[in-house]
C-alpha positions as CSV (number, residue, x, y, z in Angstrom):
1,X,-7.8,-75.0,-42.9
2,X,-5.3,-72.3,-43.0
3,X,-3.9,-70.7,-46.3
4,X,-0.2,-70.3,-47.2
5,X,-1.2,-66.5,-46.7
6,X,-2.8,-66.8,-43.3
7,X,0.4,-68.8,-42.0
8,X,2.7,-66.2,-43.5
9,X,0.8,-63.5,-41.8
10,X,0.8,-65.2,-38.5
11,X,4.5,-65.8,-38.8
12,X,4.9,-62.0,-39.4
13,X,2.7,-61.0,-36.7
14,X,4.6,-63.6,-34.3
15,X,7.8,-61.9,-35.4
16,X,6.5,-58.5,-35.0
17,X,5.5,-59.3,-31.5
18,X,9.0,-61.0,-30.7
19,X,10.7,-58.0,-31.6
20,X,8.5,-55.7,-29.9
21,X,9.2,-57.7,-26.6
22,X,12.7,-57.5,-27.0
23,X,12.9,-54.1,-27.5
24,X,10.8,-53.4,-24.5
25,X,13.2,-55.6,-22.2
26,X,16.3,-53.7,-23.7
27,X,14.3,-50.3,-23.0
28,X,13.8,-51.6,-19.5
29,X,17.2,-52.6,-18.7
30,X,18.9,-49.3,-20.2
31,X,16.7,-47.5,-18.1
32,X,17.7,-49.3,-14.8
33,X,21.2,-49.5,-15.5
34,X,23.9,-47.1,-16.6
35,X,25.5,-47.2,-20.2
36,X,28.8,-48.3,-18.7
37,X,27.2,-51.3,-17.2
38,X,25.4,-52.2,-20.2
39,X,28.9,-51.7,-22.1
40,X,30.3,-54.4,-19.6
41,X,27.5,-56.9,-20.0
42,X,27.7,-56.6,-23.6
43,X,31.3,-57.5,-23.5
44,X,30.8,-60.3,-21.0
45,X,28.3,-61.6,-23.1
46,X,30.4,-61.7,-26.2
47,X,33.5,-63.0,-24.3
48,X,31.5,-65.9,-22.6
49,X,29.1,-66.6,-25.1
50,X,25.8,-65.5,-23.3
51,X,22.7,-65.5,-25.3
52,X,21.8,-62.0,-24.1
53,X,22.2,-59.3,-21.5
54,X,19.9,-61.0,-19.0
55,X,21.9,-63.9,-18.9
56,X,25.0,-62.3,-18.1
57,X,23.5,-60.1,-15.6
58,X,22.3,-63.1,-14.0
59,X,25.7,-64.7,-13.9
60,X,27.0,-61.4,-12.4
61,X,24.4,-62.0,-9.8
62,X,25.3,-65.6,-9.2
63,X,28.8,-64.8,-8.9
64,X,28.4,-62.2,-6.6
65,X,26.0,-63.7,-3.9
66,X,27.4,-67.2,-4.1
67,X,31.0,-65.7,-3.5
68,X,30.1,-64.2,-0.3
69,X,28.3,-67.3,1.3
70,X,31.2,-68.6,3.1
71,X,32.3,-65.2,4.4
72,X,28.6,-64.8,5.8
73,X,28.6,-68.1,7.4
74,X,31.9,-67.7,9.3
75,X,30.6,-64.3,10.4
76,X,27.3,-65.6,11.7
77,X,29.2,-68.9,13.4
78,X,32.0,-66.5,15.2
């Protein structure tokens, strides 16, 4: 049986692991994308209510790739 101290320690440990994972994810994105694009993603996140930058980036990709579907289909069928 776990004591309250054990449970509190485990909760703190999990919190530290999540914080490290978030920091690593942000560092990876910041390393791949210029500062201007990070600022644009942050603005989009704030305006449209995305949970994080990756959700905003996923939305950008969906809009970009889905928008061109009709254009590609017409070019192929022509």
